[in-house]
C-alpha positions as CSV (number, residue, x, y, z in Angstrom):
1,M,0.0,0.0,0.0
2,M,1.4,3.4,-1.0
3,K,2.0,5.9,1.7
4,P,0.3,9.3,1.5
5,K,2.7,12.0,0.3
6,L,4.0,15.1,2.1
7,L,5.2,17.7,-0.4
8,F,8.3,19.5,1.0
9,L,9.2,22.6,-1.0
10,F,12.7,24.2,-1.1
11,P,14.3,21.9,1.5
12,E,17.4,23.3,3.1
13,C,20.2,21.9,5.2
14,W,18.1,21.8,8.4
15,D,15.3,20.1,6.6
16,R,17.6,17.4,5.2
17,C,18.9,16.8,8.7
18,A,15.4,16.4,10.1
19,L,14.3,14.1,7.3
20,Q,17.1,11.8,8.2
21,A,16.0,11.6,11.9
22,D,13.5,9.0,12.7
23,T,11.9,11.2,15.4
24,A,11.3,14.3,13.2
25,L,8.5,13.3,10.8
26,P,5.8,10.8,11.0
27,G,6.8,7.5,9.4
28,E,3.4,7.0,7.8
29,L,4.2,9.8,5.3
30,E,6.3,9.7,2.1
31,V,8.2,12.9,1.8
32,V,8.6,14.3,-1.7
33,G,10.8,17.3,-2.4
34,E,10.5,20.1,-5.0
35,G,12.5,23.3,-5.5
36,F,16.1,24.2,-5.0
37,D,18.4,25.3,-2.2
38,L,18.8,29.1,-2.4
39,F,22.0,28.9,-0.4
40,R,23.9,26.3,-2.3
41,F,25.7,26.7,-5.6
42,P,25.0,25.7,-8.3
43,E,21.4,25.1,-7.3
44,N,20.9,28.7,-6.4
45,A,21.8,29.8,-10.0
46,R,18.2,28.8,-10.9
47,I,17.1,32.1,-9.3
48,L,18.1,33.8,-12.5
49,W,15.3,32.2,-14.5
50,F,12.8,31.1,-11.8
51,D,9.2,31.8,-12.7
52,V,7.1,31.4,-9.6
53,R,3.7,31.3,-11.4
54,R,4.8,28.5,-13.7
55,F,6.3,26.7,-10.8
56,V,3.1,26.8,-8.8
57,D,1.0,25.7,-11.8
58,R,3.3,22.8,-12.5
59,L,3.1,21.6,-8.9
60,V,-0.6,21.8,-8.8
61,R,-0.9,19.8,-12.1
62,K,1.7,17.2,-11.0
63,Y,0.3,16.5,-7.5
64,R,-3.5,17.1,-7.7
65,H,-4.1,13.4,-8.1
66,A,-0.8,12.0,-6.7
67,G,-1.8,11.2,-3.2
68,V,-0.4,14.4,-1.6
69,V,-2.1,15.1,1.8
70,G,0.0,18.2,2.8
71,V,2.4,20.8,1.6
72,V,5.2,22.3,3.8
73,S,8.3,24.5,3.7
74,T,10.6,26.2,6.2
75,N,12.2,28.4,3.5
76,E,11.6,32.1,4.3
77,Q,12.5,33.6,0.9
78,Y,10.1,31.6,-1.3
79,G,9.0,28.3,0.2
80,A,6.6,29.4,2.9
81,L,4.5,31.5,0.5
82,I,4.6,29.0,-2.3
83,A,3.7,26.1,0.0
84,A,0.7,28.1,1.3
85,T,-0.4,28.9,-2.3
86,V,-0.1,25.3,-3.5
87,A,-1.9,23.9,-0.5
88,Q,-4.7,26.4,-1.0
89,R,-5.1,25.5,-4.7
90,L,-5.0,21.8,-3.9
91,G,-7.7,22.2,-1.2
92,L,-5.3,21.0,1.6
93,P,-4.8,22.4,5.1
94,G,-2.4,25.3,5.1
95,T,-1.6,28.9,6.0
96,D,-3.6,31.6,4.3
97,P,-1.2,33.0,1.7
98,V,-2.4,36.5,2.4
99,S,-1.3,36.2,6.0
100,V,2.1,35.0,4.8
101,I,2.5,38.0,2.6
102,R,1.5,40.4,5.4
103,A,4.1,38.8,7.7
104,Q,6.9,38.6,5.2
105,H,6.5,42.1,3.8
106,K,8.0,44.1,6.6
107,G,6.3,47.3,5.5
108,I,2.9,45.8,5.5
109,A,3.5,44.0,8.8
110,R,4.6,47.2,10.4
111,K,1.6,49.1,9.2
112,L,-0.8,46.5,10.6
113,T,1.0,46.0,14.0
114,A,1.5,49.7,14.5
115,A,-2.3,50.1,14.4
116,T,-3.1,47.3,16.9
117,L,0.1,47.2,18.9
118,P,1.5,50.7,18.9
119,E,3.3,50.1,22.2
120,A,5.2,47.1,20.6
121,S,5.9,48.8,17.3
122,P,8.9,51.1,16.6
123,R,8.6,54.2,14.5
124,Y,9.3,53.4,10.9
125,T,9.4,54.7,7.3
126,V,9.4,52.9,4.0
127,F,11.2,54.1,0.9
128,P,12.3,52.7,-2.5
129,W,15.8,51.3,-3.2
130,T,16.2,54.2,-5.7
131,V,15.4,56.8,-3.0
132,D,15.6,60.4,-4.1
133,P,18.6,62.1,-2.6
134,A,16.4,64.9,-1.1
135,V,14.1,62.3,0.5
136,A,17.1,60.3,1.8
137,A,18.6,63.5,3.4
138,A,15.3,64.2,5.2
139,L,14.9,60.7,6.8
140,P,14.8,60.7,10.6
141,Y,18.3,59.3,11.4
142,P,19.6,57.1,13.0
143,L,17.7,54.3,11.3
144,F,18.0,50.5,11.2
145,V,17.6,49.8,7.5
146,K,16.7,46.5,5.8
147,P,14.8,45.3,2.7
148,V,11.0,44.9,3.2
149,K,11.5,41.4,1.8
150,A,14.7,39.5,2.7
151,A,16.0,36.7,5.0
152,Y,19.0,36.0,7.2
153,S,19.5,39.8,7.9
154,V,20.6,40.4,4.4
155,L,21.4,44.1,3.8
156,A,20.3,45.0,7.4
157,R,22.3,47.7,8.9
158,R,22.2,50.8,11.1
159,V,22.8,54.1,9.4
160,D,23.4,57.3,11.3
161,R,23.4,59.8,8.4
162,V,22.6,60.0,4.8
163,E,26.1,59.3,3.6
164,E,26.0,55.9,5.3
165,L,22.7,55.1,3.6
166,E,24.1,56.1,0.2
167,H,27.1,53.9,0.7
168,H,24.9,51.0,1.9
169,L,22.9,51.2,-1.3
170,E,25.8,51.2,-3.7
171,F,25.5,48.1,-5.9
172,G,27.1,46.8,-9.1
173,A,25.0,45.8,-12.0
174,W,25.2,42.1,-11.2
175,E,24.2,42.7,-7.6
176,K,21.2,44.7,-8.7
177,Q,20.2,41.9,-11.0
178,I,20.4,39.4,-8.1
179,I,18.3,41.6,-5.8
180,R,15.6,42.0,-8.5
181,R,15.5,38.3,-9.0
182,L,15.3,37.6,-5.3
183,V,12.3,39.8,-4.9
184,K,10.4,39.0,-8.1
185,P,8.7,35.7,-7.0
186,F,7.3,37.4,-3.9
187,N,6.2,40.4,-5.9
188,D,4.5,38.2,-8.5
189,L,2.5,36.2,-6.0
190,M,1.7,39.3,-4.0
191,R,0.1,40.9,-7.1
192,D,-2.0,37.8,-7.6
193,L,-3.1,37.2,-4.0
194,L,-3.2,40.5,-2.1
195,P,-6.1,42.9,-2.3
196,G,-5.1,45.8,-4.6
197,D,-5.3,48.4,-1.9
198,E,-2.7,46.5,0.2
199,F,-0.2,45.9,-2.5
200,C,3.2,47.5,-1.9
201,D,6.1,46.8,-4.3
202,A,8.7,44.7,-2.4
203,H,11.5,46.7,-4.1
204,H,11.5,48.9,-1.0
205,L,13.5,49.4,2.2
206,I,12.2,49.9,5.7
207,G,14.0,52.2,8.1
208,E,13.1,51.8,11.8
209,E,14.2,53.6,15.0
210,P,17.0,51.5,16.5
211,L,15.9,49.2,19.3
212,D,17.8,48.0,22.3
213,G,17.4,45.2,24.8
214,V,17.6,41.4,24.7
215,Q,16.7,39.8,21.4
216,I,14.5,36.7,21.7
217,N,12.4,34.4,19.6
218,V,8.9,33.1,20.4
219,D,8.2,29.9,18.6
220,G,4.8,28.2,18.3
221,Y,1.9,27.2,16.1
222,V,-1.7,28.1,15.4
223,A,-4.3,25.4,14.9
224,R,-7.9,26.2,14.2
225,G,-7.3,29.8,15.2
226,A,-5.8,29.0,18.6
227,A,-2.2,29.8,19.2
228,Y,0.2,27.6,21.2
229,C,3.7,28.7,22.2
230,L,6.4,26.0,22.1
231,G,9.1,28.1,23.9
232,V,11.4,31.2,23.9
233,V,14.9,31.1,22.4
234,D,17.5,33.7,23.3
235,S,19.5,35.4,20.5
236,V,23.1,36.3,21.4
237,M,25.1,38.6,19.1
238,Y,28.8,38.8,18.5
239,P,29.9,41.8,20.7
240,G,29.5,45.1,18.9
241,T,27.7,43.6,15.9
242,I,24.2,42.6,14.8
243,A,25.6,39.1,13.8
244,F,24.1,36.2,15.6
245,Q,26.6,34.3,17.7
246,R,24.4,31.7,19.1
247,F,20.8,30.8,20.0
248,E,20.0,29.4,23.4
249,Y,17.1,27.3,24.6
250,P,15.5,27.5,27.2
251,S,15.5,31.3,27.5
252,R,17.2,32.9,30.5
253,L,14.6,35.7,30.6
254,P,12.3,35.9,33.7
255,Q,9.2,33.8,33.2
256,S,7.0,36.9,33.5
257,A,9.0,38.5,30.6
258,Q,8.6,35.3,28.5
259,R,4.8,35.2,29.0
260,D,4.6,38.9,28.1
261,A,6.6,38.2,24.9
262,E,4.3,35.3,24.0
263,R,1.2,37.5,24.4
264,V,2.7,40.2,22.1
265,A,3.6,37.5,19.6
266,C,0.1,36.0,19.6
267,R,-1.5,39.4,19.2
268,A,0.7,40.2,16.3
269,L,-0.3,37.0,14.6
270,E,-3.9,37.8,15.0
271,T,-3.3,41.2,13.5
272,I,-2.0,39.7,10.2
273,G,-4.7,37.0,10.1
274,F,-2.4,34.1,10.7
275,D,-4.7,31.3,11.8
276,H,-2.9,28.0,10.8
277,G,0.8,26.9,10.8
278,L,4.0,27.3,12.7
279,F,5.5,30.7,13.5
280,N,8.6,32.4,14.8
281,V,8.3,36.0,16.1
282,E,11.5,37.9,16.8
283,L,11.3,40.5,19.5
284,F,13.3,42.8,21.8
285,W,12.8,42.8,25.6
286,R,14.2,45.8,27.5
287,P,15.1,44.8,31.0
288,R,15.0,48.3,32.5
289,D,11.3,48.7,32.0
290,G,10.0,45.4,30.5
291,A,9.1,47.0,27.2
292,I,8.7,44.5,24.3
293,K,9.1,45.5,20.7
294,I,8.3,43.4,17.6
295,I,11.3,42.9,15.2
296,E,9.5,40.7,12.6
297,I,7.0,37.9,12.2
298,N,8.2,34.8,10.4
299,P,5.2,32.7,9.2
300,R,7.1,29.4,9.2
301,L,9.1,27.0,11.4
302,A,12.5,28.3,12.5
303,A,14.2,25.2,11.2
304,Q,17.5,26.0,12.9
305,F,15.8,25.8,16.3
306,A,14.0,22.5,15.8
307,D,16.9,20.4,17.0
308,L,17.2,22.5,20.1
309,Y,13.6,21.8,21.1
310,E,14.0,18.1,20.5
311,K,17.1,18.1,22.7
312,V,15.3,19.8,25.6
313,D,11.6,18.9,25.1
314,G,12.0,15.5,23.5
315,M,9.8,16.4,20.6
316,N,10.7,17.8,17.2
317,P,8.7,20.8,15.8
318,Y,8.9,19.1,12.3
319,R,6.3,16.6,13.6
320,V,4.1,19.6,14.4
321,L,4.8,20.9,10.9
322,A,3.6,17.6,9.4
323,D,0.5,17.3,11.7
324,L,-0.7,20.8,10.8
325,A,-0.1,20.2,7.1
326,I,-2.4,17.1,7.0
327,G,-5.0,18.7,9.3
328,R,-4.2,16.7,12.4
329,E,-4.1,18.3,15.9
330,P,-0.5,18.5,17.1
331,R,0.7,17.2,20.4
332,W,3.5,18.8,22.4
333,V,5.2,18.1,25.7
334,R,7.9,20.1,27.6
335,R,11.2,19.2,29.2
336,A,11.0,15.5,28.3
337,G,14.2,15.5,26.3
338,R,17.7,14.2,27.0
339,Y,19.2,17.6,27.8
340,G,18.5,20.5,30.1
341,A,20.0,23.1,27.7
342,A,20.8,23.4,24.0
343,A,22.2,26.0,21.7
344,S,22.9,26.6,18.0
345,F,26.4,28.2,17.7
346,V,27.2,30.2,14.6
347,F,30.8,30.3,13.4
348,R,31.6,33.5,11.6
349,E,34.5,35.5,10.1
350,F,34.4,39.3,10.0
351,D,37.3,39.8,7.6
352,G,36.3,37.3,4.9
353,A,39.1,34.9,5.7
354,I,39.1,31.6,3.8
355,K,37.7,28.6,5.6
356,V,37.7,24.9,4.7
357,A,35.3,22.2,5.6
358,P,36.4,19.8,8.4
359,S,38.4,16.8,7.3
360,R,37.1,13.3,7.2
361,A,39.1,12.5,10.3
362,E,37.6,15.4,12.1
363,I,34.1,14.4,11.1
364,R,34.8,10.8,12.3
365,W,35.9,12.2,15.6
366,L,32.8,14.3,15.9
367,Q,30.5,11.4,15.1
368,A,32.3,9.2,17.7
369,A,32.7,11.8,20.5
370,H,29.4,13.7,20.0
371,P,27.0,11.6,17.9
372,D,24.0,13.8,18.6
373,I,25.7,17.1,17.6
374,C,24.3,18.6,14.3
375,L,27.0,20.3,12.2
376,Q,26.2,22.3,9.1
377,T,28.9,23.9,6.9
378,F,28.4,26.9,4.5
379,I,31.8,27.2,2.9
380,K,31.9,29.9,0.2
381,H,34.6,31.0,-2.2
382,G,35.5,34.1,-4.2
383,A,32.7,36.4,-5.2
384,S,30.1,34.5,-3.3
385,R,32.0,34.9,0.0
386,G,32.7,38.6,-0.8
387,R,29.0,39.2,-1.5
388,E,28.0,37.6,1.8
389,M,30.5,39.9,3.6
390,K,29.1,42.9,2.0
391,W,25.4,42.0,2.4
392,L,25.6,40.6,5.9
393,G,28.7,42.2,7.3
394,S,30.2,38.8,8.1
395,Y,30.8,35.3,6.6
396,R,28.9,32.5,8.3
397,Y,30.8,29.3,7.5
398,A,29.3,26.8,10.0
399,T,26.7,26.1,12.7
400,V,26.8,23.5,15.4
401,N,23.8,22.5,17.4
402,I,24.7,21.1,20.8
403,G,22.9,19.8,23.9
404,G,24.1,19.7,27.5
405,R,23.0,18.5,30.9
406,N,23.0,22.2,31.9
407,R,24.5,25.4,30.5
408,E,28.0,24.6,31.9
409,D,28.0,21.2,30.3
410,L,26.8,22.8,27.0
411,F,29.8,25.1,26.8
412,R,32.2,22.4,27.8
413,R,31.0,20.3,24.9
414,Y,31.2,23.4,22.6
415,D,34.8,23.9,23.7
416,S,35.5,20.3,22.8
417,V,34.2,20.9,19.3
418,C,36.2,24.1,18.8
419,S,39.4,22.3,19.9
420,N,38.9,19.5,17.4
421,L,37.4,21.1,14.3
422,A,39.8,23.5,12.6
423,F,38.1,25.0,9.6
424,E,41.6,26.2,8.6
425,R,44.2,25.1,6.1
426,P,46.7,22.8,7.9
427,A,49.7,25.1,7.2
428,R,48.2,28.1,9.0
429,L,50.3,29.5,11.9
430,A,48.4,30.3,15.1
431,F,49.3,32.9,17.7
432,G,47.8,33.1,21.1
433,N,44.7,31.3,22.1
434,P,43.1,29.9,18.9
435,L,39.7,29.6,20.6
436,A,39.5,33.1,21.9
437,A,38.2,34.6,18.7
438,L,35.7,31.8,18.1
439,R,34.3,31.0,21.4
440,P,31.1,32.9,22.2
441,G,31.0,34.8,25.5
442,R,29.1,33.3,28.4
């Protein structure tokens, strides 16, 4: 007997890791993949000719009578919106595509949340990439500027004066072409799905008043209109930067602050009409007065955190993803996992230095010494590495997800990984403590 199919769109590294784990997805489903990896060459070259309308039409024709019972994606750039659109056209459970657009278009999301949650919404302004110099000069600096449609903090930066904004928006012809192609699929579906009075070309930037505090993530899901929060994950930055250094679960915030953050997140979801699916809401909590500000709403599973929840809670959010996709009520338990703490550590370079993947011997050591650690590498070369440095301000070359009995044990295991995985060419000379620049602060 053939298994019912779960259509998985634009699977990325975290998805592939989850698909290999027996505990992540229900065994009664056959997972079928479609799409390409936006972060892996040469697959991502397909962006140059990708036609989202044809892609959606092809999937609908191919899978209408193929035994598909659900459509999912964790991909922020394309997948979440396309999965919602395909599910809707196939008559399957799924997130309303309009709510996905409202969440992912940062300008639209800000407009909606500012009306219903003014106390949690920073002041903002929206302007085109080709902003008029006079308009740019009159903007209320300082601003935290980012594209209204992007992922992974691409081109997000604080600018304190007009000259910094002008420099930030200097792109070569090839970069401009890439930016246009990255935004086009979202724009095309937005034109088709969003009411005309809400449409706002995604070739815009949003400038917001700079926020301060502790950055956190509220993860959860909405089923039949009722929201359920899985937990709160802390985001820790490299000192003096906006580059993520690690993500820690459980959060170290006071329980009262976590509950307040969850309430704000759920109200934001109601505002955009999000009534089905997994979500990740990024927020700032300010310790001195307890103020909570919304950074952005991500209408999909934060795939990088799924392994953290499994390590601590004993359940993987990918199972919730599948349950919601097929219309089944999810089940969730807390603190039933093997570990008391977990973190996703992000390895970065800030000078664009060349990195290499761990050797086979190092990988064998990792598998033997820490079989439950999840390592992902993102080694880039040449122009690709240079573009990441320019667009993100750093070069992310690896992530390591680790669990520990407690926080102390977690960092002890992390130190063990740092000591045994080099990411360097063997002939490199080292001066001082080689871990000092890599190890996150406590």
